C-alpha positions in Angstrom: -67.2 -17.3 -3.2 -65.0 -20.2 -4.4 -65.5 -19.1 -8.0 -64.5 -15.5 -7.1 -61.3 -16.8 -5.2 -60.4 -19.0 -8.1 -60.8 -16.1 -10.6 -58.6 -13.9 -8.4 -55.9 -16.5 -8.3 -56.0 -17.0 -12.0 -55.4 -13.3 -12.5 -52.7 -12.8 -9.8 -50.6 -15.9 -10.2 -49.4 -15.2 -13.9 -48.7 -11.6 -12.9 -46.5 -12.8 -10.0 -44.7 -15.3 -12.1 -44.1 -12.8 -14.9 -42.8 -10.2 -12.5 -40.4 -12.7 -11.0 -39.0 -13.5 -14.5 -38.6 -9.9 -15.3 -36.6 -9.2 -12.2 -34.3 -12.2 -12.8 -33.6 -11.0 -16.4 -32.7 -7.5 -15.2 -30.3 -8.8 -12.6 -28.7 -11.2 -15.1 -28.1 -8.4 -17.6 -26.4 -6.1 -15.0 -24.2 -9.0 -13.8 -23.1 -10.2 -17.3 -19.7 -9.6 -18.8 -19.2 -6.2 -20.4 -17.8 -7.7 -23.6 -21.3 -8.6 -24.8 -23.3 -5.4 -23.9 -22.1 -3.1 -26.7 -19.5 -1.3 -24.6 -15.8 -1.5 -24.4 -14.8 -0.6 -20.9 -11.2 0.4 -20.3 -9.7 0.9 -16.8 -6.7 3.1 -16.5 -4.8 5.4 -14.1 -4.4 8.9 -15.4 -1.1 9.9 -13.9 1.1 8.3 -16.5 1.6 10.8 -19.4 1.9 10.4 -22.3 -0.1 7.1 -22.0 -2.9 8.5 -20.0 -3.4 12.0 -18.4 -6.1 14.6 -18.0 -6.7 17.3 -20.6 -9.4 19.4 -18.9 -12.1 17.0 -17.8 -11.1 14.2 -20.2 -8.6 11.4 -19.9 -6.4 11.4 -23.0 -3.2 9.8 -24.1 -1.6 7.0 -26.2 -3.6 4.3 -24.5 -6.9 6.2 -25.0 -6.1 6.7 -28.7 -5.5 3.0 -29.1 -8.8 2.3 -27.1 -10.7 4.6 -29.5 -9.4 2.6 -32.5 -10.3 -0.7 -30.8 -13.9 0.5 -30.0 -14.4 1.8 -33.5 -13.3 -1.4 -35.2 -15.2 -3.6 -32.8 -18.3 -1.4 -33.2 -18.6 -0.7 -29.4 -19.1 2.4 -27.3 -15.9 3.3 -25.5 -16.0 3.9 -21.7 -12.9 5.0 -19.9 -12.7 4.6 -16.1 -9.9 6.3 -14.2 -9.0 4.3 -11.1 -6.0 3.6 -8.8 -3.3 1.6 -10.7 -3.3 -1.3 -8.2 -7.1 -1.7 -8.6 -6.9 -2.3 -12.4 -6.5 -6.1 -12.2 -9.1 -6.6 -9.5 -11.5 -4.5 -11.6 -10.9 -6.7 -14.7 -11.3 -10.0 -12.7 -14.5 -8.8 -11.1 -16.0 -8.2 -14.6 -16.3 -4.5 -14.2 -14.0 -3.8 -17.1 -12.9 -5.5 -20.4 -9.4 -4.2 -20.6 -6.7 -2.6 -18.4 -4.6 -0.1 -20.4 -2.2 2.0 -18.3 1.3 1.4 -19.6 1.1 -2.0 -17.9 4.2 -4.1 -17.9 3.9 -7.7 -18.9 5.3 -9.6 -15.9 5.2 -13.3 -14.8 3.4 -12.2 -11.6 0.6 -10.4 -13.5 0.3 -13.3 -16.1 -0.8 -15.5 -13.2 -3.8 -13.2 -12.7 -4.7 -11.9 -16.2 -4.0 -12.5 -19.8 -2.0 -9.9 -21.8 -2.1 -8.8 -25.4 1.0 -8.7 -27.6 3.4 -5.9 -26.5 2.7 -2.6 -28.2 5.3 -0.4 -26.6 8.8 -0.8 -25.1 10.0 1.6 -22.5 13.0 2.4 -20.3 12.8 2.5 -16.5 14.9 5.5 -15.4 16.0 7.1 -12.2 14.9 10.7 -11.3 16.9 12.7 -8.8 17.3 16.3 -7.7 19.6 18.4 -9.8 21.9 19.0 -6.8 22.1 15.3 -5.9 25.6 14.1 -5.2 25.0 10.5 -4.1 23.2 8.9 -7.1 25.2 9.3 -10.3 24.4 6.0 -11.9 21.3 3.7 -11.7 23.2 1.1 -9.7 23.8 3.7 -7.0 20.2 3.4 -5.8 21.2 0.4 -3.6 20.8 1.3 0.0 18.8 4.5 -0.9 15.2 5.6 -0.2 13.5 5.1 -3.6 10.0 6.4 -4.4 7.8 4.3 -6.8 4.2 4.2 -7.9 2.4 1.4 -6.0 1.8 -1.7 -8.2 4.1 -0.6 -11.1 6.9 -2.7 -12.5 9.4 -0.5 -10.7 7.7 -1.4 -7.5 7.7 -5.1 -8.3 11.3 -5.2 -9.6 12.8 -3.2 -6.8 11.0 -5.2 -4.2 12.5 -8.4 -5.6 15.9 -7.4 -7.0 16.9 -4.4 -4.8 16.4 -5.6 -1.2 18.8 -3.0 0.2 16.5 -0.1 -1.0 13.9 1.4 1.2 10.8 1.7 -1.0 8.4 4.6 -0.6 5.2 3.5 -2.4 3.0 6.3 -3.6 -0.3 6.3 -5.5 0.8 9.1 -7.8 4.1 10.2 -9.3 3.4 13.8 -8.3 3.6 12.6 -4.6 6.8 10.8 -5.4 8.2 14.0 -6.9 7.4 15.9 -3.8 9.1 13.2 -1.7 12.4 13.7 -3.7 12.2 17.5 -3.6 11.6 17.5 0.2 14.4 14.9 0.8 12.0 12.2 2.0 13.2 10.1 -0.9 16.6 10.0 -2.7 15.1 9.2 -6.1 12.2 7.9 -8.2 12.3 4.9 -10.5 9.7 5.2 -13.2 9.0 4.9 -17.0 11.1 7.2 -19.2 8.2 9.0 -21.0 6.2 10.1 -18.0 9.5 10.9 -16.3 10.2 13.4 -19.1 6.8 15.0 -18.4 7.4 15.0 -14.7 10.8 16.9 -14.9 9.2 19.4 -17.2 6.7 20.3 -14.5 9.4 20.0 -11.8 12.6 21.8 -12.9 14.4 20.9 -9.7 14.5 17.3 -10.9 16.6 15.5 -13.6 16.7 12.1 -15.2 19.9 10.1 -15.1 21.3 9.4 -18.5 21.5 5.6 -18.2 18.3 3.5 -17.7 17.9 1.0 -14.9 16.2 -1.6 -17.0 13.9 -1.9 -20.1 10.2 -2.7 -19.9 7.5 -3.8 -22.3 3.8 -2.9 -22.2 0.6 -4.8 -23.1 -3.1 -4.5 -22.3 -4.6 -6.8 -19.6 -7.9 -8.7 -19.7 -9.6 -11.5 -17.8 -8.0 -14.9 -18.2 -9.5 -17.2 -20.8 -11.3 -14.4 -22.8 -9.7 -15.6 -26.1 -12.2 -14.0 -28.4 -11.4 -10.5 -27.0 -7.7 -11.3 -26.9 -7.6 -12.2 -30.6 -9.6 -9.1 -31.6 -7.4 -6.7 -29.6 -4.2 -8.4 -30.8 -5.3 -8.1 -34.4 -6.1 -4.3 -34.0 -2.8 -3.7 -32.1 -0.8 -5.4 -34.8 -2.5 -3.4 -37.5 -1.8 -0.1 -35.6 1.8 -1.0 -35.2 2.3 -2.1 -38.8 0.8 1.3 -39.9 3.0 3.3 -37.5 -0.1 4.6 -35.7 1.2 3.9 -32.2 4.4 5.9 -32.8 2.2 8.7 -34.2 0.0 8.7 -31.1 3.1 8.8 -28.9 4.6 11.7 -30.8 1.3 13.6 -30.6 1.3 13.3 -26.8 5.0 13.9 -26.2 5.2 17.0 -28.4 2.6 19.0 -26.4 
């Protein structure tokens, strides 16, 4: 009987140990950083044409074109995840994504949470009003007004800090902000110039003021300290800028 028990233990014990190692390896793989697993995972927010928007079932745009170039040069499979704009940095810092690319402004506040690439685009922040508006003729007239912004954008941050007399209406999507202005809930929207042009095309009751409120610069965000990825992405971005590719991508998506 003792020999039989010993023989059973000799068979069962290695199997138990081996099974435990296998489970640990699987868990380790699923929790590891995405940079090493052959995929380049980009998080974005689709309501920001021409940088990212839906064409049928697919997210397309300037940032997506840049991401495709990055993935091809790095030899990785590209994965695009469409999430809420204010969830992009948390997604990066929880290792669920490699890069955030959503026309993201490089600000001192964001630099405390993530690293940014070199700037690859410069944009004007403009004021959108109804065509029959009589109270906001210049950007500085927004003081004391009800201003719609997209939550977490540079417009949201700057107006919160520099325009304390404004009443901010923070929306998840620019389409909701447009409805706020059309219904009179908001007096205007402050947003990036290029998506503003797309917005007024779809909403002919709206118009963009001629003068911009301030100028903005965009980069891609990544987890702090990921210097290897930062250097790779910066090299590709610089190459695309030197070759005029980013301008070409922008023209492709603004001429549609």
